[in-house]
C-alpha positions as CSV (number, residue, x, y, z in Angstrom):
1,M,-4.8,6.7,-14.1
2,V,-1.3,5.5,-14.7
3,Q,0.5,8.1,-16.9
4,S,4.2,7.0,-17.0
5,I,6.2,3.8,-17.5
6,E,7.9,4.4,-14.1
7,E,4.6,4.9,-12.3
8,L,3.3,1.6,-13.8
9,V,6.5,-0.2,-12.8
10,V,6.2,1.0,-9.1
11,I,2.6,-0.2,-9.0
12,G,3.5,-3.5,-10.6
13,E,6.3,-4.0,-8.1
14,A,4.0,-3.2,-5.2
15,L,1.4,-5.7,-6.5
16,G,4.0,-8.3,-7.5
17,N,4.3,-9.8,-4.1
18,P,1.6,-12.0,-2.6
19,V,2.1,-10.7,0.9
20,R,1.6,-7.1,-0.3
21,V,-1.6,-8.2,-2.1
22,R,-2.8,-9.9,1.1
23,I,-2.0,-6.6,3.1
24,L,-3.9,-4.6,0.5
25,K,-6.9,-7.0,0.7
26,L,-7.1,-6.6,4.5
27,L,-6.7,-2.8,4.2
28,C,-9.5,-2.6,1.7
29,E,-11.8,-4.2,4.3
30,K,-10.9,-1.8,7.2
31,E,-8.0,0.3,8.6
32,W,-5.5,-1.5,10.7
33,Y,-3.0,-0.6,13.4
34,V,0.5,-2.0,12.5
35,Y,0.7,-4.4,15.4
36,E,-2.7,-5.9,14.7
37,L,-2.0,-6.2,11.0
38,A,1.4,-7.9,11.6
39,K,-0.2,-10.4,14.0
40,A,-3.1,-11.1,11.5
41,L,-0.5,-11.8,8.7
42,G,1.9,-13.7,10.9
43,I,4.9,-11.5,10.0
44,S,7.2,-9.2,12.0
45,R,6.4,-5.5,12.2
46,Q,9.7,-4.7,10.6
47,L,8.8,-6.8,7.5
48,L,5.3,-5.4,7.5
49,Y,6.8,-1.8,7.4
50,L,8.9,-2.7,4.4
51,H,5.8,-4.0,2.5
52,L,3.7,-1.0,3.6
53,K,6.4,1.4,2.4
54,K,6.2,-0.1,-1.1
55,L,2.4,0.1,-1.1
56,E,2.5,3.7,0.0
57,K,5.1,4.6,-2.7
58,A,2.7,3.1,-5.3
59,G,-0.1,5.3,-3.9
60,L,-2.2,2.3,-2.9
61,V,-2.3,2.9,0.9
62,E,-2.0,5.8,3.3
63,S,-1.2,6.1,7.0
64,E,-2.1,8.3,9.9
65,L,-0.4,8.7,13.2
66,R,-2.9,8.9,16.1
67,L,-2.7,9.6,19.8
68,D,-5.0,7.7,22.1
69,P,-5.8,9.5,25.4
70,D,-5.4,6.2,27.3
71,D,-2.0,5.3,25.7
72,P,1.0,7.7,25.7
73,R,2.4,6.1,22.5
74,A,1.4,7.3,19.1
75,K,-0.1,4.5,16.9
76,K,0.2,4.4,13.1
77,Y,-2.9,3.2,11.3
78,Y,-3.0,2.2,7.6
79,R,-5.9,2.1,5.1
80,A,-6.2,1.4,1.4
81,K,-6.7,4.5,-0.8
82,E,-9.4,4.5,-3.4
83,F,-7.9,3.4,-6.7
84,K,-8.8,1.9,-10.0
85,L,-6.2,0.3,-12.1
86,V,-6.8,-0.4,-15.8
87,I,-4.1,-1.7,-18.0
88,N,-4.8,-2.3,-21.7
89,N,-3.2,-1.7,-25.0
90,E,-4.3,1.9,-25.2
91,V,-3.0,2.7,-21.7
92,I,0.4,1.1,-22.5
93,K,0.6,3.1,-25.8
94,S,-0.1,6.4,-24.0
95,L,2.5,6.0,-21.2
96,R,5.1,8.7,-21.0
97,E,8.8,7.8,-20.8
98,G,11.5,9.1,-18.5
99,E,9.5,10.4,-15.5
């Protein structure tokens, strides 16, 4: 549950971009390796990383670095975290300031 104005703003900024919402939609379906996700979205990995950083900061996605025995490079996988966002008058009234 959102507890501060700043926390709500970070989540709002993360969800305020259609590309990030598309990323989150895909990550809710399954976990993705960055290269595959960038290809599916038709954007560069650099741009994808910027979007993923915002989603991680908002607590909506998480990542894991994995080593594959057949590949010497570590691969970063992303998945959506379980969340429920409810915003109504009571939630807004209860938000703390300055945190």
